[in-house]
TORLUM-527454 format. One record per atom (N, C-alpha, C): atom name; x, y, z. Coordinates in Angstrom, 3 decimals, padded with zeros to 6 digits. Layout:
  atom        c1        c2        c3
    CA         X         Y         Z
...
This chain:
  atom        c1        c2        c3
     N   000.850  -001.185   000.000
    CA   000.000   000.000   000.000
     C   000.890   001.242   000.000
     N   000.469   002.277  -000.685
    CA   001.257   003.506  -000.713
     C   001.297   004.155   000.667
     N   002.492   004.573   001.049
    CA   002.694   005.188   002.360
     C   003.035   006.659   002.179
     N   002.532   007.463   003.069
    CA   002.857   008.888   003.095
     C   003.483   009.176   004.457
     N   004.591   009.921   004.471
    CA   005.249   010.274   005.725
     C   005.192   011.789   005.911
     N   004.851   012.187   007.147
    CA   004.875   013.605   007.486
     C   004.902   013.772   008.996
     N   005.266   014.971   009.416
    CA   005.307   015.275   010.839
     C   003.884   015.403   011.358
     N   003.626   014.739   012.482
    CA   002.340   014.878   013.158
     C   002.556   014.646   014.640
     N   002.083   015.566   015.457
    CA   002.208   015.408   016.902
     C   003.598   015.744   017.383
     N   004.398   014.698   017.592
    CA   005.721   014.901   018.169
     C   006.865   014.390   017.307
     N   006.557   013.824   016.140
    CA   007.614   013.304   015.260
     C   007.033   012.988   013.883
     N   007.916   012.607   012.971
    CA   007.450   012.183   011.654
     C   006.768   010.828   011.786
     N   005.637   010.699   011.122
    CA   004.844   009.467   011.191
     C   004.563   008.957   009.788
     N   004.337   007.656   009.694
    CA   003.892   007.037   008.450
     C   002.371   006.954   008.471
     N   001.756   007.230   007.337
    CA   000.302   007.161   007.172
     C  -000.006   006.276   005.973
     N  -000.871   005.293   006.166
    CA  -001.308   004.418   005.081
     C  -002.746   003.997   005.338
     N  -003.544   003.993   004.295
    CA  -004.897   003.448   004.396
     C  -004.925   002.119   003.652
     N  -004.938   001.039   004.411
    CA  -005.009  -000.306   003.849
     C  -006.473  -000.639   003.556
     N  -006.738  -001.670   002.741
    CA  -008.135  -001.985   002.403
     C  -009.039  -002.172   003.619
     N  -008.556  -002.850   004.658
    CA  -009.391  -003.036   005.845
     C  -009.672  -001.710   006.550
     N  -008.709  -000.799   006.516
    CA  -008.921   000.506   007.140
     C  -009.801   001.411   006.280
     N  -009.779   001.204   004.967
    CA  -010.708   001.933   004.099
     C  -012.141   001.537   004.454
     N  -012.356   000.246   004.668
    CA  -013.687  -000.213   005.082
     C  -014.094   000.406   006.416
     N  -013.143   000.500   007.339
    CA  -013.434   001.124   008.634
     C  -013.710   002.617   008.462
     N  -012.969   003.271   007.583
    CA  -013.200   004.690   007.300
     C  -014.608   004.895   006.741
     N  -015.009   004.027   005.828
    CA  -016.362   004.116   005.278
     C  -017.409   003.904   006.370
     N  -017.159   002.949   007.240
    CA  -018.101   002.670   008.335
     C  -018.198   003.857   009.287
     N  -017.050   004.413   009.672
    CA  -017.029   005.507   010.654
     C  -017.605   006.807   010.095
     N  -017.436   007.029   008.790
    CA  -017.892   008.292   008.206
     C  -019.248   008.179   007.522
     N  -019.686   006.953   007.238
    CA  -020.946   006.768   006.538
     C  -020.883   007.158   005.071
     N  -019.671   007.211   004.519
    CA  -019.492   007.599   003.113
     C  -018.583   006.600   002.419
     N  -018.871   006.322   001.152
    CA  -017.995   005.478   000.357
     C  -016.696   006.201   000.048
     N  -015.640   005.445  -000.187
    CA  -014.323   006.044  -000.400
     C  -014.297   006.940  -001.636
     N  -015.035   006.584  -002.680
    CA  -015.057   007.425  -003.880
     C  -015.672   008.786  -003.623
     N  -016.837   008.790  -003.004
    CA  -017.504   010.050  -002.691
     C  -016.737   010.866  -001.670
     N  -016.221   010.195  -000.656
    CA  -015.439   010.889   000.364
     C  -014.221   011.545  -000.274
     N  -013.502   010.807  -001.114
    CA  -012.311   011.354  -001.771
     C  -012.671   012.525  -002.677
     N  -013.712   012.361  -003.464
    CA  -014.132   013.425  -004.382
     C  -014.440   014.710  -003.603
     N  -015.176   014.576  -002.509
    CA  -015.497   015.756  -001.692
     C  -014.247   016.329  -001.039
     N  -013.381   015.439  -000.539
    CA  -012.138   015.881   000.093
     C  -011.308   016.721  -000.874
     N  -011.140   016.206  -002.099
    CA  -010.320   016.910  -003.081
     C  -010.938   018.248  -003.470
     N  -012.242   018.378  -003.319
    CA  -012.930   019.640  -003.600
     C  -012.963   020.557  -002.377
     N  -012.408   020.095  -001.251
    CA  -012.418   020.889  -000.026
     C  -013.744   020.838   000.707
     N  -014.568   019.856   000.388
    CA  -015.897   019.707   000.989
     C  -015.878   018.474   001.893
     N  -015.504   018.672   003.143
    CA  -015.312   017.554   004.068
     C  -015.934   017.880   005.415
     N  -016.122   016.842   006.205
    CA  -016.606   016.992   007.584
     C  -015.417   016.858   008.535
     N  -015.550   017.460   009.697
    CA  -014.464   017.406   010.671
     C  -014.148   015.969   011.068
     N  -015.185   015.142   011.291
    CA  -014.913   013.767   011.699
     C  -014.224   012.983   010.584
     N  -014.421   013.377   009.331
    CA  -013.703   012.726   008.237
     C  -012.218   013.040   008.313
     N  -011.878   014.280   008.641
    CA  -010.471   014.639   008.842
     C  -009.855   013.786   009.943
     N  -010.534   013.735   011.078
    CA  -009.964   013.013   012.217
     C  -009.830   011.527   011.935
     N  -010.801   010.940   011.254
    CA  -010.738   009.502   010.970
     C  -009.674   009.170   009.930
     N  -009.508   010.006   008.918
    CA  -008.435   009.770   007.941
     C  -007.084   009.803   008.646
     N  -006.894   010.756   009.530
    CA  -005.622   010.869   010.246
     C  -005.432   009.686   011.189
     N  -006.425   009.387   012.002
    CA  -006.303   008.290   012.973
     C  -006.079   006.952   012.281
     N  -006.902   006.641   011.294
    CA  -006.766   005.360   010.603
     C  -005.499   005.314   009.754
     N  -005.105   006.451   009.188
    CA  -003.845   006.506   008.445
     C  -002.650   006.207   009.329
     N  -002.671   006.728   010.557
    CA  -001.604   006.423   011.518
     C  -001.559   004.932   011.825
     N  -002.716   004.347   012.060
    CA  -002.785   002.912   012.364
     C  -002.242   002.107   011.189
     N  -002.662   002.444   009.981
    CA  -002.174   001.748   008.798
     C  -000.686   001.923   008.577
     N  -000.154   003.042   009.047
    CA   001.280   003.313   008.932
     C   002.117   002.641   009.994
     N   001.472   001.934   010.920
    CA   002.214   001.179   011.921
     C   002.114   001.693   013.342
     N   001.397   002.782   013.557
    CA   001.209   003.290   014.913
     C   000.191   002.409   015.630
     N   000.489   002.063   016.865
    CA  -000.433   001.285   017.687
     C  -001.777   002.020   017.768
     N  -002.903   001.314   017.669
    CA  -004.207   001.988   017.697
     C  -004.429   002.886   018.915
     N  -003.982   002.450   020.080
    CA  -004.147   003.285   021.276
     C  -003.295   004.547   021.175
     N  -002.079   004.415   020.645
    CA  -001.219   005.585   020.475
     C  -001.803   006.528   019.423
     N  -002.333   005.971   018.335
    CA  -002.955   006.802   017.299
     C  -004.110   007.604   017.887
     N  -004.938   006.960   018.696
    CA  -006.051   007.653   019.338
     C  -005.544   008.737   020.286
     N  -004.488   008.430   021.035
    CA  -003.917   009.412   021.959
     C  -003.337   010.607   021.205
     N  -002.662   010.362   020.083
    CA  -002.105   011.454   019.282
     C  -003.213   012.348   018.732
     N  -004.254   011.729   018.212
    CA  -005.380   012.491   017.671
     C  -006.045   013.306   018.779
     N  -006.252   012.692   019.931
    CA  -006.882   013.381   021.061
     C  -006.025   014.544   021.554
     N  -004.710   014.356   021.593
    CA  -003.814   015.377   022.129
     C  -003.571   016.529   021.158
     N  -003.405   016.233   019.885
    CA  -002.941   017.254   018.950
     C  -004.020   017.884   018.075
     N  -005.069   017.174   017.735
    CA  -006.082   017.749   016.848
     C  -006.753   018.995   017.406
     N  -007.104   019.032   018.701
    CA  -007.770   020.237   019.213
     C  -006.901   021.494   019.139
     N  -005.597   021.329   018.994
    CA  -004.681   022.465   018.958
     C  -004.372   022.923   017.531
     N  -004.953   022.248   016.557
    CA  -004.637   022.540   015.159
     C  -005.827   023.195   014.461
     N  -005.516   024.126   013.568
    CA  -006.557   024.736   012.740
     C  -007.080   023.695   011.752
     N  -008.299   023.867   011.323
    CA  -008.896   022.928   010.369
     C  -008.049   022.844   009.100
     N  -007.501   023.964   008.654
    CA  -006.665   023.929   007.450
     C  -005.399   023.107   007.666
     N  -004.859   023.117   008.878
    CA  -003.693   022.273   009.183
     C  -004.072   020.798   009.166
     N  -005.227   020.478   009.710
    CA  -005.701   019.093   009.699
     C  -005.916   018.617   008.269
     N  -006.494   019.477   007.454
    CA  -006.717   019.151   006.050
     C  -005.385   018.877   005.348
     N  -004.371   019.677   005.670
    CA  -003.045   019.490   005.070
     C  -002.409   018.171   005.494
     N  -002.791   017.647   006.649
    CA  -002.306   016.335   007.092
     C  -003.107   015.227   006.417
     N  -004.416   015.359   006.378
    CA  -005.285   014.290   005.881
     C  -005.272   014.151   004.360
     N  -005.212   015.258   003.649
    CA  -005.318   015.210   002.188
     C  -004.265   014.315   001.531
     N  -002.982   014.421   001.883
    CA  -001.993   013.555   001.235
     C  -002.193   012.067   001.530
     N  -002.829   011.756   002.643
    CA  -003.108   010.354   002.982
     C  -004.103   009.782   001.970
     N  -005.154   010.531   001.680
    CA  -006.122   010.093   000.669
     C  -005.526   010.127  -000.733
     N  -004.692   011.124  -001.017
    CA  -004.042   011.186  -002.328
     C  -003.174   009.956  -002.563
     N  -002.436   009.529  -001.536
    CA  -001.577   008.344  -001.667
     C  -002.405   007.092  -001.929
     N  -003.587   007.028  -001.338
    CA  -004.471   005.888  -001.561
     C  -005.039   005.899  -002.980
     N  -005.533   007.039  -003.405
    CA  -006.240   007.124  -004.680
     C  -005.310   007.254  -005.884
     N  -004.151   007.856  -005.689
    CA  -003.222   008.107  -006.795
     C  -001.812   007.664  -006.426
     N  -001.599   006.364  -006.219
    CA  -000.258   005.907  -005.828
     C   000.750   006.195  -006.931
     N   001.948   006.527  -006.508
    CA   003.015   006.777  -007.475
     C   003.477   005.444  -008.038
     N   003.597   005.391  -009.335
    CA   004.061   004.180  -009.998
     C   005.558   004.316  -010.220
     N   006.296   003.326  -009.756
    CA   007.736   003.338  -009.975
     C   008.087   002.258  -010.976
     N   009.046   002.566  -011.815
    CA   009.516   001.585  -012.787
     C   011.010   001.427  -012.633
     N   011.479   000.238  -012.874
    CA   012.913  -000.020  -012.824
     C   013.508   000.283  -014.189
     N   014.604   001.017  -014.194
    CA   015.293   001.293  -015.456
     C   016.019   000.033  -015.901
     N   015.875  -000.303  -017.147
    CA   016.498  -001.528  -017.654
     C   017.854  -001.258  -018.219
């Protein structure tokens, strides 16, 4: 799965949305991944969608679920919505538009 790395909370973290976490994201937000992504890319999102993309992305990137929840609880209230969007958007971009690498022959 495509991974995105960026600073969040207290250090650089890996963010990945694996298929099982995409299903959980759909369950938690009540939106399909296609519609959620389309709205996200248009800047039309809900606050809980931001928080769930970040939390589940952390879990998919290897952060323990309890630690991911603690990071979200500790740091999200201190961040502007635009900062949260800047964290969440690349996570969805990596899922929907993974970079294709080719080996030079």
